[in-house]
N, C-alpha and C positions, 0 to 999 in steps of 0.2 A: 516177366521173370522177377522172382523175388530177389531182394538185395540182402546179402549176408549181414547179419547184425549180431552184436555181442550183448544186446539188451538183456537176454535171459540170465546172463551172468551177474546182473546188477539188481538184486532183489531189495533195493533200498526205496522205500515208499516216498520219502521226502525229497528225493532229487529226481531230475529228469535229464536224459541225455539229449543234448542239442546238436552234437556233432561228433563224428568219430573218424579217425584217420589211421590206417595201418600201413606202415612203411616196411614192406617185406624185405627190402634190400638191407636194412639195418636191424630187422627184427624188433621194431618198436611200434607200439600202438598208443595213440593220443586220443583221449576221450574228454570232451568238454561237457560239463554238466552245470546245472544251477538249481537252486532251491525251487521246489514245486510250490507255487504260490497258492495252490488250493489248500495247503495245510497252514494252520496258524503256527508261527514260529515258537519253538519251545527253548527255554534257557538251558544251556549245557550244564550249568552249575547246580541248579535246584530242580530242574524238570518242570517248572511252572511255565504257563503261557506268558509270553512277554507282551507288554502293553504298547510298545513303540519300537520302531526301527531306528537305529542310530545312523547306520551307513551300510553300504555294500562293499565287500572285499573279495579277493580271489586268492586261491592257493593251489599249487600243483603238488600232488602227492603220489607216492608209488603204491601200486596195487599188486596183488598176486600175478605171477606170470600166466599168460594164456598159452599153454604148451611151451614153446621156446620163445614166445613173444613177450618182451618187457612192456608192461602196461603202466601208463602214466595218466592220472586223472587231474584235469584242471577244473576246480569247482568254484563257482561263484555263489556266495552265501551272505547272510545278513549278520551284522553286529547289532546287538539289541540293548535297549534300556530295560533292565530288569528291576522292577520295584521291590520284588521279593528279596533279591540279593543285595540291592543297593549298588550294583556295579554295571558297567558296560561289559557284556559278555557276547559270546557267539551262539548261534542257534545250534541245536543238536540235530544232526542229520543221520545219526547212527552210522556214520561213514568213517570218521577219523577223530583222533584225540586232538584237542586244541594245541598241544605242545609237541606233537609228533608229525613227521612228514610222510607218514605211511597210513594206509587204511587200517581199520581194526583187525581185519582178517589177515593182513600182511604182518602186522605186529604180533599176532598170536602165532603165526607160522614161524616167525623168527625166534620167538620165545621157546617154542617147542624144539627147534633145532639147537638152541643154546643149552638144552638139557643133555645133549649127547655129543656136541661139537664145541670147539673153542670159538670165541668171539671172532677171531681172525678168520677162521675157516668159514664161519657163517657169512661174514661180510663178503668174502670172495665168492661164495656160492650165490648170494642174492644180488651182488653187484652194488653194495652200499658201503659207505665209510664205516670203519670199525667202531668209531665213536657213536655213530647213529645206532648201530646194532647194540652196543653196550647200553645206551640210554633206553632203548626199547625193552631190553631184557630187565633192566633195573626197574622200570616203571611197572612191569608185570609182577616182579617179585615183591615190590612194595605194596601193590594192591592185594596180593595174597597173604603176605606175612607181616606187614607193618602194624596191623591192628588185630592181634590174635584174639580168639574168643576165650574170655576168662570166666565164662559161666560154667557151672556144674563141675568145677574143680574140687576134688575132695582130698586127694593125696598128692603132694608135690615132691619132686626130687630136685635137690639143689647140689650143684657141683661146680668146680672151676676147671678150666682148661688153659694150658699154657700156649700162647700164640707165637712167642719167640724167646730167645735167651734173655736173661736179665730180669726174671720174675715179672713178666708181663702176662696178665691173666684176663680171661673173660669169665664172668659168672653166668651159668646156664641154669634155667629153671624149666623143668619138664612136668607134664602131666604123668605121674608115676604109673598109672594104669595103661595109658595108650602109648607112652613114649613121645608124645607130641611136644615139641619145643614151644613154650609160651613166652619166653623172655630170654634175651641175651644182653648183658650189661658189661661195661668196661670195668676192669679191676675186680678184686674179690674183697671188697670192704663192706662194712655194715650199710653204708649209704647206698651201695650198689644194689643190695637186696631190698632196701627200703624203697627205692625208686620203683621196684616192681610192685610192692604192696600198695604204693600210692596210686597206682593205676586202677586198683580194684575198688569197687563200691563196698560199703559196709556189709551188704548182703553176700557179696562174693567172698569176702574174707571169712564170714561166719560159716560158710559152707566147707571150709578147709578143716579136715579132721586130723591130718597128720602131715609131717614134713620129713622126708628121708634125706639125710645129709651127714657129712662127717662133723666131728665136734670142733669146728673152727669157730672161735669165740666171736668174731664179727658177725657171722651168720646167725649164731645163737642169739646175740644181742638184738639183731634186726627182727628175728621172729618174735622174741619176747616183747619188743617195742610195738610192733605192728599187729601182732596176733598173740596176745597174752594168754589165750585160752589153753594151748597145749602145755603139758609138763615135759621137761627135757630129760632124756636119758643120758647118762654119762658114759655109756659103753660105746666102743668104737671097733669096727672091724674093717680090714682092708677089702675083704671079699664081699661083705654085706654092710652097706652104710647103716648107721644107727637110725632108728625111727623115732621121730619126735611125735608124741601122741598123748 
């Protein structure tokens, strides 16, 4: 008689399951895994093959539920000496992030839920602490938006938004054609906008043909300082921002 196994639900080439226990009375599954030594360890930071093993360590992480069963994975893996990074790192098993206590697929599931539910509701749904859920969602947002693509920008739109009473503002820069946000900075000062231009290469700045914004002197000064090519229009409209071109 064949023994039930959950191995097909673990398509991770670099780990192998050594033991599995399902406790139906408390709806928990415990899976013990370890690095598959047939594979040369790869550094999580740089993706290069490591030259030496520093030590072995172990971590228990949460995986996606299997029906109504909560799944916990205990993984034994290697810490590495990486000559490429110059650091002691961990091997990349395509299973979990070094600083999160959940699998990649569990983290993605939580992030998707946070798009339509509150952090507190998601935490209750998955049975994790709300701080854990918040950090997981934050990590995904930073990965997606922390380094926006500044290539091929031709027309920018610059505006400020009030975040609370007392003249507290954020400066927002968008790709005028797509509406994509490419930068958000604190305050609405010249140096706020200058910080955005400082992130750009010379080639990226030269590709900008126009900037749409109101005639706010600090913004004008920042554009003139960091991108002196456009000439400024002195007109202003509440319904249609002036176009710097």
